[in-house]
Backbone as a chain_set.jsonl record, in Angstrom:
{"seq": "MGRLESFKQRGRNRQNRKRKTIIVIGCEGNNKTEEIYFKNFNTRKCIIKFSTGNSTDPVGIVNNLIKFVNNDIGREEEDKYYVVLDTDVNQDKQSQIDKAKKIALDNGAQFITSTPTFEYWYRLHFGYTTKTYHSSQEVQNDIKDKIKGYTKSMNIYPILKEKTDLAIKNAKKVEKHHLDLGQALDNENCNPYTSAYKVVEELIKRNN", "coords": {"N": [[-20.482, -69.389, -32.651], [-19.119, -67.035, -32.123], [-20.833, -65.028, -33.108], [-23.019, -65.431, -31.434], [-21.936, -64.899, -28.903], [-21.341, -62.227, -29.311], [-23.892, -61.158, -29.58], [-24.911, -61.66, -27.026], [-23.21, -60.062, -25.549], [-23.922, -57.531, -26.474], [-26.467, -57.443, -25.409], [-25.892, -57.409, -22.665], [-24.58, -54.982, -22.543], [-26.652, -53.207, -23.13], [-28.227, -53.582, -20.898], [-26.569, -52.629, -18.906], [-26.228, -50.032, -19.618], [-26.674, -46.719, -18.728], [-29.783, -45.222, -18.285], [-31.484, -42.347, -19.733], [-31.745, -39.377, -17.812], [-34.614, -38.39, -15.908], [-37.551, -36.424, -15.178], [-39.923, -36.637, -12.71], [-43.268, -36.031, -12.078], [-45.777, -35.59, -9.715], [-49.201, -35.164, -9.371], [-52.597, -34.082, -8.608], [-54.931, -36.672, -9.093], [-57.377, -36.281, -10.493], [-57.062, -33.881, -11.673], [-56.045, -32.321, -14.42], [-54.825, -30.015, -15.194], [-52.189, -29.168, -14.453], [-50.691, -31.231, -15.63], [-51.266, -30.912, -18.362], [-50.02, -28.456, -18.785], [-47.234, -28.88, -18.054], [-46.458, -30.869, -19.84], [-45.696, -29.59, -22.121], [-43.015, -29.11, -21.945], [-41.753, -31.437, -22.414], [-39.251, -33.123, -23.987], [-36.634, -34.544, -26.1], [-34.376, -33.9, -24.729], [-35.322, -33.338, -22.234], [-36.953, -35.403, -20.334], [-40.107, -36.149, -19.211], [-42.118, -37.667, -16.795], [-45.289, -38.635, -15.52], [-46.623, -39.453, -12.423], [-48.575, -42.337, -11.696], [-51.964, -43.093, -10.598], [-54.915, -42.152, -8.779], [-55.233, -40.443, -6.653], [-56.425, -37.717, -4.663], [-55.892, -36.425, -2.356], [-53.336, -34.829, -0.379], [-51.358, -36.555, 0.937], [-51.855, -38.989, -0.308], [-51.193, -38.355, -2.967], [-48.438, -37.917, -2.776], [-47.61, -40.483, -1.935], [-48.374, -41.966, -4.175], [-46.559, -40.991, -6.06], [-44.075, -41.8, -4.962], [-44.372, -44.584, -5.003], [-44.621, -45.0, -7.762], [-42.117, -44.137, -8.7], [-40.346, -45.91, -7.372], [-41.277, -48.473, -8.15], [-41.86, -48.443, -10.92], [-40.117, -46.746, -12.34], [-37.531, -46.495, -11.186], [-34.578, -45.282, -9.554], [-32.315, -42.74, -10.454], [-29.275, -40.893, -10.154], [-29.357, -38.249, -11.182], [-32.02, -37.761, -11.573], [-35.115, -35.993, -10.99], [-37.723, -35.301, -8.677], [-41.018, -34.217, -8.246], [-43.656, -33.101, -6.24], [-46.699, -31.759, -6.92], [-49.137, -29.661, -5.901], [-52.298, -28.156, -4.896], [-53.048, -25.867, -2.256], [-55.525, -24.964, -1.749], [-58.336, -23.281, -0.182], [-58.763, -24.133, 2.603], [-58.879, -24.988, 5.749], [-58.855, -27.457, 6.991], [-57.249, -28.99, 5.447], [-54.616, -28.4, 5.908], [-53.119, -29.882, 7.825], [-52.83, -32.274, 6.481], [-51.296, -31.431, 4.334], [-48.914, -30.677, 5.614], [-48.064, -33.154, 6.618], [-47.782, -34.574, 4.216], [-45.744, -33.111, 3.007], [-43.528, -33.671, 4.631], [-43.217, -36.43, 4.173], [-42.647, -36.384, 1.442], [-40.2, -34.902, 1.318], [-38.584, -36.565, 2.863], [-38.29, -38.616, 1.122], [-36.869, -37.696, -0.993], [-38.193, -35.987, -2.76], [-39.212, -32.904, -4.185], [-41.33, -30.408, -2.866], [-44.046, -28.822, -4.104], [-46.197, -26.166, -3.983], [-49.269, -24.38, -4.578], [-51.226, -21.568, -3.844], [-54.407, -20.149, -4.05], [-54.535, -22.113, -5.969], [-52.998, -23.881, -8.737], [-53.307, -22.383, -10.988], [-52.759, -19.772, -10.334], [-50.117, -19.474, -10.942], [-50.29, -19.191, -13.723], [-51.533, -16.708, -13.768], [-49.5, -14.973, -12.938], [-48.001, -14.55, -15.173], [-48.989, -12.369, -16.354], [-48.535, -10.205, -14.814], [-47.545, -8.808, -11.626], [-49.045, -9.616, -8.53], [-50.382, -9.56, -5.244], [-52.8, -9.884, -4.161], [-55.334, -11.218, -2.064], [-56.874, -14.309, -2.676], [-60.036, -15.719, -2.447], [-61.045, -18.048, -3.365], [-60.59, -20.726, -5.742], [-61.946, -20.192, -8.033], [-61.929, -17.431, -8.223], [-59.327, -16.931, -9.051], [-59.384, -18.134, -11.565], [-61.227, -16.456, -12.804], [-59.755, -14.118, -12.98], [-57.843, -14.914, -14.843], [-59.434, -15.377, -17.038], [-60.032, -12.816, -17.724], [-57.726, -12.112, -18.941], [-57.23, -14.04, -20.883], [-59.206, -14.827, -23.4], [-62.018, -16.919, -23.352], [-60.915, -18.857, -21.721], [-60.414, -22.072, -20.252], [-60.031, -24.706, -17.806], [-59.081, -26.958, -19.051], [-57.661, -26.174, -21.232], [-54.746, -25.89, -23.283], [-52.694, -23.52, -22.594], [-50.105, -22.849, -22.842], [-48.72, -22.002, -25.255], [-49.564, -19.339, -25.344], [-48.544, -18.334, -23.017], [-45.812, -18.77, -23.12], [-43.796, -16.842, -24.019], [-43.86, -15.146, -21.929], [-42.774, -16.341, -19.763], [-40.362, -15.834, -18.352], [-41.001, -13.456, -17.066], [-43.061, -14.347, -15.388], [-41.642, -16.086, -13.675], [-39.953, -14.242, -12.417], [-41.913, -12.678, -11.128], [-43.071, -14.61, -9.433], [-40.965, -15.216, -7.696], [-40.725, -12.758, -6.5], [-43.159, -12.552, -5.174], [-42.817, -14.655, -3.371], [-40.686, -13.659, -1.811], [-42.007, -11.486, -0.715], [-43.835, -12.742, 1.054], [-42.058, -14.071, 2.763], [-40.692, -11.924, 3.872], [-42.697, -10.955, 5.434], [-42.747, -12.835, 7.354], [-44.225, -15.085, 6.912], [-45.117, -18.489, 6.763], [-44.317, -20.683, 4.126], [-46.001, -22.86, 1.73], [-48.507, -23.005, 2.856], [-51.933, -22.47, 3.491], [-52.549, -19.958, 4.386], [-50.665, -18.396, 3.291], [-51.27, -16.558, 1.002], [-51.762, -14.953, -2.015], [-49.79, -17.613, -3.496], [-47.156, -19.381, -5.163], [-44.914, -22.011, -5.865], [-44.321, -23.055, -8.253], [-42.579, -22.1, -10.111], [-40.089, -23.204, -9.569], [-40.07, -25.78, -10.6], [-40.405, -25.161, -13.292], [-38.077, -23.69, -13.873], [-36.165, -25.726, -13.665], [-36.971, -27.401, -15.763], [-36.598, -25.741, -17.977], [-33.83, -25.393, -17.832], [-32.928, -27.974, -18.378], [-33.708, -28.265, -20.974], [-32.091, -26.602, -22.365]], "CA": [[-20.273, -68.978, -31.261], [-18.721, -65.628, -32.084], [-22.01, -64.17, -33.271], [-23.835, -65.592, -30.236], [-21.297, -64.151, -27.831], [-21.495, -60.81, -29.628], [-25.273, -60.806, -29.273], [-25.03, -61.635, -25.569], [-22.485, -58.9, -25.054], [-24.755, -56.354, -26.748], [-27.553, -57.465, -24.437], [-25.371, -56.948, -21.38], [-24.297, -53.55, -22.667], [-27.925, -52.477, -23.036], [-28.678, -53.647, -19.515], [-25.693, -51.824, -18.062], [-26.226, -48.657, -20.069], [-27.483, -45.847, -17.879], [-30.86, -44.563, -19.034], [-31.51, -40.896, -19.646], [-32.373, -38.886, -16.582], [-35.995, -37.953, -16.106], [-38.24, -35.665, -14.136], [-41.223, -37.243, -12.396], [-44.177, -35.079, -11.448], [-47.002, -36.153, -9.168], [-50.228, -34.16, -9.104], [-53.902, -34.654, -8.289], [-55.367, -37.617, -10.105], [-58.492, -35.811, -11.312], [-56.772, -32.512, -12.103], [-55.094, -32.435, -15.521], [-54.305, -28.694, -15.535], [-50.738, -29.175, -14.336], [-50.142, -32.163, -16.61], [-51.375, -30.261, -19.672], [-49.002, -27.406, -18.86], [-45.857, -29.372, -17.994], [-46.167, -31.698, -21.01], [-45.104, -28.747, -23.155], [-41.568, -29.099, -21.768], [-41.268, -32.794, -22.635], [-38.458, -33.222, -25.209], [-35.571, -35.559, -26.012], [-33.432, -33.442, -23.717], [-35.995, -33.268, -20.926], [-37.982, -36.438, -20.311], [-41.015, -35.962, -18.081], [-43.087, -38.716, -16.512], [-46.283, -38.28, -14.51], [-46.919, -40.63, -11.619], [-49.914, -42.885, -11.866], [-52.801, -43.091, -9.405], [-56.004, -41.181, -8.832], [-55.398, -39.788, -5.356], [-56.652, -36.275, -4.678], [-55.429, -35.882, -1.087], [-51.886, -34.597, -0.423], [-50.565, -37.729, 1.301], [-52.044, -39.98, -1.362], [-50.439, -37.916, -4.143], [-47.029, -38.198, -2.488], [-47.409, -41.932, -1.931], [-48.455, -42.411, -5.566], [-45.294, -40.651, -6.725], [-43.014, -42.663, -4.429], [-44.621, -45.932, -5.523], [-44.337, -44.971, -9.197], [-40.664, -44.043, -8.873], [-39.684, -47.125, -6.882], [-41.728, -49.692, -8.828], [-41.972, -48.333, -12.372], [-39.065, -45.946, -12.952], [-36.2, -46.694, -10.617], [-33.94, -44.005, -9.227], [-30.991, -42.385, -10.957], [-28.753, -39.769, -9.377], [-29.717, -36.95, -11.747], [-33.473, -37.617, -11.668], [-35.773, -35.052, -10.078], [-39.094, -35.685, -8.364], [-41.787, -33.081, -7.754], [-45.063, -33.224, -5.864], [-47.311, -30.478, -7.269], [-50.532, -29.675, -5.446], [-52.934, -26.914, -4.45], [-53.436, -25.844, -0.846], [-56.921, -24.545, -1.689], [-58.629, -22.417, 0.964], [-59.439, -25.152, 3.409], [-58.034, -25.166, 6.923], [-58.771, -28.869, 7.338], [-56.276, -29.628, 4.571], [-53.246, -28.027, 6.245], [-52.419, -30.977, 8.502], [-52.49, -33.232, 5.435], [-50.198, -30.845, 3.56], [-47.707, -30.768, 6.433], [-47.66, -34.562, 6.647], [-47.349, -34.93, 2.864], [-44.46, -32.455, 2.749], [-42.482, -34.428, 5.333], [-43.011, -37.696, 3.465], [-41.992, -36.059, 0.169], [-38.804, -34.526, 1.554], [-37.88, -37.75, 3.35], [-38.097, -39.534, -0.004], [-36.12, -37.042, -2.057], [-39.054, -35.258, -3.695], [-39.451, -31.507, -3.869], [-42.741, -30.172, -2.571], [-44.437, -27.613, -4.828], [-47.586, -25.825, -3.703], [-49.854, -23.135, -5.064], [-52.382, -21.142, -3.062], [-55.19, -21.351, -3.726], [-54.55, -23.064, -7.067], [-51.887, -23.82, -9.687], [-53.578, -21.357, -12.006], [-52.124, -18.509, -9.936], [-48.884, -19.426, -11.735], [-50.679, -18.587, -15.001], [-51.841, -15.289, -13.547], [-48.27, -14.201, -12.782], [-47.459, -14.236, -16.494], [-49.606, -11.119, -16.801], [-48.225, -9.139, -13.881], [-47.367, -9.1, -10.2], [-50.155, -9.316, -7.639], [-50.428, -10.299, -3.979], [-54.149, -9.793, -3.601], [-55.813, -12.484, -1.52], [-57.944, -14.993, -3.405], [-60.881, -16.466, -1.521], [-61.434, -19.308, -3.997], [-59.927, -21.007, -7.012], [-62.723, -19.561, -9.085], [-61.488, -16.044, -8.358], [-58.116, -16.96, -9.87], [-59.81, -18.425, -12.931], [-61.87, -15.256, -13.344], [-58.672, -13.199, -13.329], [-57.218, -15.397, -16.075], [-60.397, -15.169, -18.128], [-59.907, -11.419, -18.131], [-56.508, -12.009, -19.742], [-57.286, -15.004, -21.982], [-60.609, -15.0, -23.775], [-62.463, -18.301, -23.507], [-60.088, -19.776, -20.934], [-60.962, -23.158, -19.433], [-58.962, -25.452, -17.141], [-58.584, -28.023, -19.921], [-56.941, -25.581, -22.356], [-53.28, -25.783, -23.27], [-52.427, -22.105, -22.845], [-48.658, -22.611, -22.842], [-48.292, -21.151, -26.371], [-49.854, -17.949, -25.0], [-47.723, -17.949, -21.87], [-44.393, -19.09, -23.314], [-42.922, -15.673, -24.102], [-43.961, -14.405, -20.667], [-42.317, -17.228, -18.692], [-39.35, -15.15, -17.532], [-41.717, -12.497, -16.221], [-43.776, -15.108, -14.361], [-40.642, -16.54, -12.71], [-39.564, -13.058, -11.654], [-43.028, -12.303, -10.252], [-43.242, -15.652, -8.411], [-39.904, -15.021, -6.699], [-41.056, -11.515, -5.801], [-44.248, -12.915, -4.255], [-42.224, -15.47, -2.311], [-39.955, -12.746, -0.935], [-43.028, -10.699, -0.013], [-44.352, -13.533, 2.174], [-40.968, -14.325, 3.701], [-40.441, -10.668, 4.585], [-43.766, -10.824, 6.424], [-42.624, -13.928, 8.313], [-45.264, -16.071, 6.623], [-44.654, -19.813, 6.358], [-44.73, -21.087, 2.786], [-46.744, -24.131, 1.678], [-49.569, -22.85, 3.848], [-53.068, -21.787, 2.856], [-52.548, -18.553, 4.796], [-49.711, -17.728, 2.404], [-52.229, -16.411, -0.101], [-51.519, -16.041, -2.958], [-48.414, -18.101, -3.546], [-46.855, -20.586, -5.946], [-43.507, -22.342, -6.076], [-44.246, -23.76, -9.539], [-41.428, -21.595, -10.864], [-38.934, -24.069, -9.326], [-40.154, -26.854, -11.591], [-40.22, -24.567, -14.622], [-36.656, -23.369, -14.039], [-35.452, -26.984, -13.908], [-37.332, -27.872, -17.099], [-35.921, -24.863, -18.94], [-32.401, -25.706, -17.772], [-32.659, -29.251, -19.029], [-33.969, -28.133, -22.406], [-31.071, -25.747, -22.982]], "C": [[-19.945, -67.505, -31.158], [-19.917, -64.708, -32.185], [-22.882, -64.234, -32.029], [-23.254, -64.792, -29.085], [-21.451, -62.654, -28.051], [-22.896, -60.338, -29.283], [-25.48, -60.701, -27.761], [-24.366, -60.393, -24.989], [-23.295, -57.627, -25.285], [-25.903, -56.278, -25.764], [-27.105, -56.961, -23.08], [-25.091, -55.456, -21.417], [-25.565, -52.722, -22.534], [-28.417, -52.443, -21.598], [-27.868, -52.728, -18.616], [-25.712, -50.344, -18.428], [-27.172, -47.822, -19.203], [-28.552, -45.16, -18.72], [-30.754, -43.053, -18.888], [-32.194, -40.47, -18.352], [-33.756, -38.335, -16.893], [-36.447, -37.076, -14.948], [-39.606, -36.302, -13.947], [-42.06, -36.231, -11.624], [-45.413, -35.815, -10.967], [-47.985, -35.04, -8.871], [-51.574, -34.848, -8.9], [-54.414, -35.495, -9.443], [-56.465, -37.117, -11.011], [-58.284, -34.396, -11.835], [-55.68, -32.559, -13.163], [-54.476, -31.088, -15.897], [-52.788, -28.673, -15.528], [-50.106, -30.066, -15.403], [-50.162, -31.554, -18.012], [-50.273, -29.226, -19.836], [-47.599, -27.989, -18.967], [-45.489, -30.252, -19.185], [-45.495, -30.894, -22.12], [-43.579, -28.711, -23.085], [-40.933, -30.457, -22.065], [-40.567, -32.896, -23.99], [-37.452, -34.349, -25.065], [-34.554, -35.183, -24.942], [-34.021, -33.526, -22.319], [-37.171, -34.232, -20.917], [-38.808, -36.304, -19.038], [-41.961, -37.144, -17.988], [-44.043, -38.209, -15.437], [-46.664, -39.543, -13.745], [-48.362, -41.055, -11.804], [-50.664, -42.873, -10.537], [-53.811, -41.971, -9.469], [-56.233, -40.455, -7.509], [-55.592, -38.285, -5.527], [-56.217, -35.621, -3.371], [-53.913, -35.785, -1.098], [-51.041, -35.827, -0.122], [-50.67, -38.798, 0.217], [-51.256, -39.641, -2.616], [-48.955, -38.213, -3.961], [-46.755, -39.701, -2.548], [-47.483, -42.516, -3.338], [-47.137, -42.169, -6.289], [-44.169, -41.579, -6.261], [-43.152, -44.08, -4.98], [-44.257, -46.009, -6.996], [-42.833, -44.951, -9.459], [-39.994, -45.363, -8.501], [-40.02, -48.361, -7.7], [-41.643, -49.623, -10.345], [-40.785, -47.641, -13.04], [-37.679, -46.356, -12.476], [-35.525, -45.348, -10.445], [-32.561, -43.898, -9.86], [-30.575, -41.083, -10.284], [-29.241, -38.413, -9.874], [-31.226, -36.759, -11.918], [-33.978, -36.582, -10.671], [-37.218, -35.481, -9.898], [-39.817, -34.492, -7.738], [-43.208, -33.506, -7.415], [-45.686, -31.842, -6.068], [-48.778, -30.516, -6.85], [-50.99, -28.289, -5.003], [-53.225, -26.989, -2.958], [-54.928, -25.575, -0.702], [-57.094, -23.518, -0.571], [-59.452, -23.263, 1.916], [-58.553, -25.505, 4.591], [-57.868, -26.634, 7.296], [-57.69, -29.586, 6.541], [-54.839, -29.404, 5.033], [-52.47, -29.149, 6.937], [-52.005, -32.047, 7.498], [-51.292, -32.738, 4.625], [-48.887, -30.975, 4.329], [-47.169, -32.198, 6.473], [-47.102, -34.986, 5.289], [-45.979, -34.333, 2.553], [-43.324, -33.23, 3.407], [-42.172, -35.734, 4.606], [-42.254, -37.442, 2.159], [-40.513, -35.773, 0.368], [-37.973, -35.71, 2.026], [-37.55, -38.728, 2.224], [-37.489, -38.846, -1.226], [-36.936, -36.305, -3.083], [-39.206, -33.812, -3.247], [-40.957, -31.263, -3.78], [-43.13, -28.81, -3.14], [-45.909, -27.324, -4.574], [-47.985, -24.522, -4.378], [-51.088, -22.837, -4.228], [-53.112, -20.012, -3.794], [-55.098, -22.445, -4.786], [-53.37, -22.835, -7.996], [-52.073, -22.697, -10.698], [-53.082, -19.971, -11.595], [-50.794, -18.348, -10.66], [-49.169, -18.813, -13.112], [-50.858, -17.077, -14.841], [-50.579, -14.425, -13.488], [-47.576, -13.905, -14.106], [-47.952, -12.87, -16.986], [-49.384, -9.973, -15.818], [-48.184, -9.608, -12.438], [-48.63, -8.737, -9.418], [-50.058, -10.166, -6.381], [-51.813, -10.201, -3.354], [-54.621, -11.172, -3.149], [-56.954, -13.03, -2.367], [-58.728, -15.851, -2.412], [-61.369, -17.794, -2.1], [-60.62, -19.499, -5.268], [-60.642, -20.322, -8.164], [-62.306, -18.108, -9.294], [-60.221, -15.956, -9.2], [-58.488, -17.187, -11.333], [-60.468, -17.205, -13.577], [-60.832, -14.221, -13.763], [-58.04, -13.601, -14.663], [-58.154, -15.192, -17.263], [-60.393, -13.722, -18.609], [-58.707, -11.224, -19.057], [-56.564, -12.884, -20.995], [-58.755, -15.305, -22.295], [-60.93, -16.482, -23.97], [-61.679, -19.316, -22.703], [-60.919, -20.824, -20.207], [-59.786, -23.942, -18.86], [-58.341, -26.504, -18.054], [-57.812, -27.489, -21.125], [-55.434, -25.699, -22.178], [-52.939, -24.34, -23.625], [-50.932, -21.796, -22.855], [-48.201, -21.757, -24.031], [-48.543, -19.664, -26.119], [-48.897, -17.45, -23.927], [-46.22, -17.996, -22.141], [-43.477, -17.872, -23.273], [-42.93, -14.842, -22.824], [-43.404, -15.201, -19.486], [-41.306, -16.545, -17.781], [-39.993, -14.147, -16.583], [-42.435, -13.212, -15.081], [-42.818, -15.604, -13.282], [-40.224, -15.382, -11.812], [-40.658, -12.665, -10.664], [-43.235, -13.311, -9.129], [-42.196, -15.512, -7.31], [-40.167, -13.765, -5.868], [-42.176, -11.759, -4.784], [-43.705, -13.711, -3.08], [-41.475, -14.593, -1.306], [-40.914, -11.895, -0.106], [-43.525, -11.453, 1.221], [-43.264, -13.797, 3.218], [-40.636, -13.078, 4.518], [-41.489, -10.412, 5.662], [-43.7, -11.91, 7.49], [-43.641, -15.028, 8.106], [-44.643, -17.398, 6.189], [-45.187, -20.14, 4.968], [-45.431, -22.44, 2.853], [-47.871, -24.147, 2.705], [-50.701, -22.062, 3.219], [-53.157, -20.316, 3.257], [-51.55, -17.719, 3.996], [-50.416, -17.558, 1.057], [-52.119, -15.021, -0.72], [-50.048, -16.431, -2.963], [-48.309, -19.26, -4.524], [-45.348, -20.773, -6.028], [-43.325, -23.13, -7.371], [-43.049, -23.315, -10.352], [-40.199, -22.496, -10.691], [-38.91, -25.241, -10.306], [-39.83, -26.304, -12.97], [-38.752, -24.228, -14.869], [-35.838, -24.631, -14.337], [-35.726, -27.505, -15.318], [-36.635, -27.04, -18.179], [-34.438, -25.186, -18.999], [-32.095, -26.985, -18.532], [-32.885, -29.189, -20.536], [-32.953, -27.25, -23.117], [-29.838, -26.557, -23.384]], "O": [[-20.406, -66.806, -30.255], [-20.019, -63.726, -31.45], [-23.43, -63.216, -31.605], [-23.976, -64.092, -28.375], [-21.664, -61.899, -27.103], [-23.071, -59.241, -28.753], [-26.134, -59.778, -27.276], [-24.884, -59.761, -24.068], [-23.356, -56.754, -24.42], [-26.281, -55.191, -25.326], [-27.809, -56.198, -22.419], [-25.335, -54.747, -20.44], [-25.561, -51.664, -21.903], [-28.947, -51.436, -21.129], [-28.4, -52.123, -17.685], [-25.267, -49.5, -17.65], [-28.325, -48.192, -18.986], [-28.245, -44.578, -19.76], [-30.028, -42.547, -18.032], [-33.111, -41.136, -17.87], [-34.024, -37.875, -18.003], [-35.809, -37.004, -13.898], [-40.355, -36.483, -14.906], [-41.605, -35.653, -10.637], [-46.025, -36.574, -11.719], [-47.642, -34.074, -8.19], [-51.669, -36.071, -9.01], [-54.346, -35.098, -10.606], [-56.502, -37.48, -12.187], [-59.205, -33.783, -12.373], [-54.517, -32.807, -12.845], [-53.677, -31.026, -16.832], [-52.166, -28.215, -16.486], [-49.1, -29.697, -16.008], [-49.19, -31.668, -18.758], [-49.662, -29.126, -20.9], [-46.85, -27.631, -19.875], [-44.307, -30.37, -19.509], [-44.801, -31.461, -22.965], [-42.921, -28.326, -24.052], [-39.715, -30.608, -21.976], [-41.214, -32.77, -25.03], [-37.413, -35.03, -24.04], [-33.944, -36.055, -24.324], [-33.307, -33.755, -21.343], [-38.248, -33.922, -21.425], [-38.273, -36.342, -17.93], [-42.536, -37.57, -18.99], [-43.651, -37.447, -14.554], [-46.986, -40.57, -14.342], [-49.249, -40.233, -12.037], [-50.067, -42.668, -9.48], [-53.59, -40.958, -10.133], [-57.313, -39.912, -7.277], [-55.006, -37.664, -6.413], [-56.175, -34.394, -3.28], [-53.257, -36.585, -1.765], [-50.095, -36.114, -0.856], [-49.676, -39.437, -0.129], [-50.708, -40.533, -3.264], [-48.294, -38.701, -4.879], [-45.771, -40.131, -3.151], [-46.75, -43.449, -3.664], [-46.656, -43.024, -7.032], [-43.401, -42.085, -7.08], [-42.164, -44.698, -5.376], [-43.646, -46.985, -7.432], [-42.337, -45.663, -10.333], [-39.16, -45.869, -9.253], [-39.156, -49.209, -7.926], [-41.382, -50.636, -10.994], [-40.482, -47.928, -14.198], [-36.766, -46.539, -13.281], [-35.871, -44.382, -11.125], [-31.756, -44.828, -9.812], [-31.418, -40.275, -9.893], [-29.509, -37.521, -9.07], [-31.663, -35.698, -12.364], [-33.35, -36.33, -9.644], [-37.86, -35.96, -10.833], [-39.303, -33.844, -6.826], [-43.875, -34.182, -8.199], [-45.25, -30.866, -5.457], [-49.563, -31.305, -7.376], [-50.187, -27.386, -4.771], [-53.603, -28.044, -2.448], [-55.533, -25.906, 0.318], [-56.117, -22.956, -0.076], [-60.671, -23.121, 2.014], [-57.581, -26.246, 4.442], [-56.842, -27.014, 7.86], [-57.26, -30.675, 6.921], [-53.935, -30.125, 4.611], [-51.286, -29.342, 6.659], [-50.947, -32.66, 7.645], [-50.398, -33.508, 4.275], [-47.863, -31.344, 3.754], [-45.962, -32.419, 6.372], [-46.08, -35.668, 5.214], [-45.15, -34.977, 1.911], [-42.27, -33.422, 2.8], [-41.008, -36.101, 4.443], [-41.337, -38.186, 1.81], [-39.668, -36.333, -0.33], [-36.811, -35.855, 1.649], [-36.652, -39.56, 2.351], [-37.582, -39.347, -2.346], [-36.441, -36.016, -4.172], [-39.317, -33.537, -2.053], [-41.742, -31.844, -4.528], [-42.613, -27.777, -2.715], [-46.772, -28.137, -4.907], [-47.145, -23.682, -4.702], [-51.891, -23.725, -3.94], [-52.487, -19.005, -4.128], [-55.526, -23.575, -4.55], [-52.807, -21.741, -8.045], [-51.101, -22.133, -11.199], [-52.995, -19.081, -12.441], [-50.38, -17.228, -10.961], [-48.381, -18.01, -13.61], [-50.398, -16.285, -15.664], [-50.588, -13.279, -13.936], [-46.655, -13.089, -14.15], [-47.391, -12.296, -17.919], [-49.968, -8.899, -15.965], [-48.718, -10.66, -12.086], [-49.21, -7.671, -9.626], [-49.7, -11.342, -6.439], [-51.974, -10.414, -2.152], [-54.328, -12.177, -3.798], [-57.88, -12.303, -2.728], [-58.147, -16.611, -1.637], [-62.028, -18.572, -1.41], [-60.039, -18.553, -5.799], [-60.019, -19.922, -9.148], [-62.329, -17.611, -10.42], [-60.055, -15.015, -9.977], [-57.972, -16.515, -12.226], [-60.28, -16.955, -14.767], [-61.0, -13.533, -14.77], [-57.739, -12.752, -15.503], [-57.707, -14.871, -18.364], [-60.714, -13.442, -19.764], [-58.676, -10.29, -19.857], [-56.019, -12.522, -22.037], [-59.442, -15.968, -21.518], [-60.21, -17.202, -24.661], [-61.764, -20.514, -22.97], [-61.966, -20.529, -19.63], [-58.669, -23.851, -19.37], [-57.192, -26.898, -17.85], [-57.354, -28.273, -21.956], [-54.917, -25.618, -21.064], [-52.898, -23.974, -24.799], [-50.533, -20.631, -22.873], [-47.372, -20.865, -23.847], [-47.807, -18.82, -26.631], [-48.491, -16.287, -23.932], [-45.445, -17.327, -21.457], [-42.477, -17.879, -22.556], [-42.107, -13.942, -22.656], [-43.545, -14.783, -18.337], [-41.392, -16.671, -16.559], [-39.574, -14.01, -15.434], [-42.422, -12.744, -13.942], [-43.145, -15.549, -12.096], [-40.151, -15.527, -10.592], [-40.375, -12.357, -9.506], [-43.54, -12.927, -8.0], [-42.506, -15.67, -6.129], [-39.863, -13.724, -4.676], [-42.14, -11.233, -3.671], [-44.084, -13.475, -1.933], [-41.617, -14.768, -0.096], [-40.657, -11.621, 1.066], [-43.627, -10.878, 2.305], [-43.529, -13.748, 4.42], [-40.336, -13.168, 5.708], [-41.223, -9.749, 6.664], [-44.5, -11.913, 8.425], [-43.899, -15.82, 9.014], [-43.747, -17.423, 5.346], [-46.358, -19.905, 4.669], [-45.452, -23.087, 3.9], [-48.147, -25.169, 3.334], [-50.462, -21.094, 2.497], [-53.771, -19.517, 2.55], [-51.589, -16.489, 4.023], [-50.187, -18.313, 0.112], [-52.353, -14.02, -0.043], [-49.184, -15.686, -2.5], [-49.256, -20.028, -4.695], [-44.601, -19.817, -6.235], [-42.304, -23.789, -7.567], [-42.554, -24.066, -11.192], [-39.35, -22.547, -11.582], [-37.847, -25.64, -10.781], [-39.071, -26.91, -13.726], [-38.242, -24.459, -15.965], [-34.928, -24.604, -15.165], [-34.817, -27.993, -15.989], [-36.146, -27.58, -19.171], [-33.853, -25.249, -20.08], [-31.099, -27.058, -19.253], [-32.311, -29.979, -21.285], [-32.959, -27.164, -24.345], [-28.879, -25.999, -23.918]]}, "num_chains": 1, "name": "protein.A"}
């Protein structure tokens, strides 16, 4: 009986033990660029999960993340949730972005956008710029000038790692530039822009 009770007690202890806190990131289902990048921060100290689902529209991405957190992960006080998406250069998408942002904030998720594309975050590792990009391809062309043979499926974090502090500084400078102009963030007219630095700062903090 003693051994049985001891086994049961260990089982209850495991059930009651609080799991490690995690960071959940939701991004476009067919776009692995962000996932490839953020996976580099996944360690024992900083556990990262990516929400499941193949949605490519802003509202669908948010709903996928909420469903994943509620059904598959469960919520803990120290967990963080991020919706990471591109605004693109598409006026028809703005109403979707606005709706998705409200749903995300109402459900405790931070809303992270890049205009026109997440790869602008990469670009800021090589210097400050506020030039307007008319397409995602223009951003990629800029990066190809900096990284020979660059493709969206490459893990370029090893190249960027030592420049991360500079990229954060430049991203905050860009944000201030738009705010000083009275420009609303998370908007395709806020071009170029990225708030990806907010996720990166949290990941760095958790890994320290």
